[in-house]
C-alpha positions as CSV (number, residue, x, y, z in Angstrom):
1,M,-12.6,-0.1,-8.0
2,V,-9.6,-0.3,-5.7
3,K,-9.4,2.5,-3.2
4,V,-6.0,3.2,-1.7
5,V,-5.5,5.6,1.2
6,L,-2.1,6.4,2.6
7,T,-1.8,8.5,5.7
8,R,1.0,10.9,6.6
9,D,1.9,12.2,10.0
10,S,4.5,15.0,10.2
11,G,5.5,14.1,6.7
12,K,6.1,10.4,7.3
13,L,3.9,7.8,5.7
14,I,2.5,5.8,8.6
15,S,-0.3,3.7,7.0
16,Y,-1.4,2.2,3.7
17,R,-4.9,0.7,3.1
18,A,-6.1,-0.8,-0.2
19,S,-9.5,-2.2,-0.5
20,G,-11.8,-3.5,-3.3
21,H,-11.3,-5.1,-6.6
22,A,-10.4,-3.3,-9.8
23,G,-12.8,-5.3,-12.0
24,S,-10.9,-4.5,-15.2
25,V,-11.5,-8.1,-16.5
26,D,-12.6,-11.4,-15.1
27,E,-11.4,-12.5,-11.6
28,G,-8.1,-14.3,-11.9
29,Y,-7.0,-12.4,-15.0
30,D,-7.1,-8.8,-13.6
31,M,-3.7,-7.3,-14.3
32,V,-4.6,-4.1,-12.4
33,C,-5.6,-6.0,-9.2
34,S,-2.5,-8.2,-9.6
35,A,-0.2,-5.1,-9.9
36,I,-1.7,-3.5,-6.8
37,S,-1.5,-6.7,-4.8
38,A,2.0,-7.6,-5.9
39,S,3.4,-4.1,-5.1
40,S,1.6,-4.0,-1.8
41,I,2.7,-7.4,-0.6
42,M,6.3,-6.8,-1.8
43,I,6.5,-3.7,0.4
44,A,4.9,-5.4,3.4
45,N,7.4,-8.2,3.0
46,G,10.3,-5.7,2.7
47,I,9.3,-4.2,6.0
48,T,8.9,-7.5,7.8
49,D,11.5,-9.8,6.2
50,V,14.2,-7.3,5.1
51,L,14.0,-4.6,7.7
52,N,12.9,-7.2,10.3
53,L,10.2,-4.9,11.8
54,E,6.7,-5.9,13.0
55,P,4.1,-3.4,11.9
56,S,0.5,-4.2,12.1
57,I,-0.4,-5.9,8.7
58,T,-3.9,-7.2,7.8
59,V,-4.5,-9.1,4.6
60,D,-7.9,-10.4,3.4
61,D,-9.7,-10.8,0.1
62,G,-9.6,-7.4,-1.6
63,F,-8.0,-5.8,1.4
64,L,-4.5,-5.0,2.7
65,H,-3.6,-2.6,5.5
66,I,0.0,-1.8,6.7
67,D,0.0,0.3,9.9
68,L,3.4,1.5,11.2
69,R,1.9,3.4,14.2
70,N,3.0,0.6,16.6
71,L,6.7,1.0,15.6
72,A,9.2,3.3,17.3
73,P,10.0,6.6,15.4
74,G,13.3,5.3,14.2
75,E,11.7,2.2,12.8
76,V,9.0,4.3,11.1
77,E,11.9,6.2,9.5
78,K,13.5,3.0,8.2
79,C,10.2,2.2,6.4
80,Q,10.0,5.5,4.5
81,V,11.9,4.5,1.4
82,L,9.6,1.5,1.0
83,M,6.4,3.3,1.8
84,E,7.3,6.2,-0.6
85,T,8.2,3.6,-3.2
86,L,4.7,2.0,-2.7
87,L,3.1,5.4,-3.1
88,L,4.9,6.0,-6.4
89,G,3.9,2.5,-7.6
90,V,0.2,2.9,-6.9
91,K,0.2,6.4,-8.3
92,S,1.7,5.1,-11.5
93,I,-1.0,2.4,-11.7
94,E,-3.6,5.1,-11.1
95,Q,-2.1,7.3,-13.8
96,N,-2.4,4.5,-16.3
97,Y,-5.6,2.8,-15.1
98,G,-7.5,5.5,-13.2
99,K,-10.8,3.9,-14.1
100,Y,-10.0,1.0,-11.8
101,I,-8.0,2.6,-8.9
102,I,-8.1,5.8,-6.9
103,V,-5.3,6.8,-4.6
104,K,-5.5,9.4,-1.9
105,V,-2.9,10.7,0.7
106,K,-4.2,12.3,3.8
107,E,-2.4,14.1,6.5
108,V,-3.3,13.6,10.2
């Protein structure tokens, strides 16, 4: 199962962490994992390559973490449309494939 945790601080999404594997089918053919990975990487690339910002991003097998806490408040604000879009995307995947993904949003 993929576990996704997004963190809000004062209403702003400041971090995203996805870990695990969906396991819906054999590795390499898992559409759920592919959807989560593609949407997560797309948003990370949007932040780094379109907005030209440098958040902390860690990628490993079955793991992706985007952390905006090292950015200035104005830069965090610029990322909000992308981060909220990511939240909508993973919630949609959860709605359709809840057996393989769980999404939580926590406030700090």
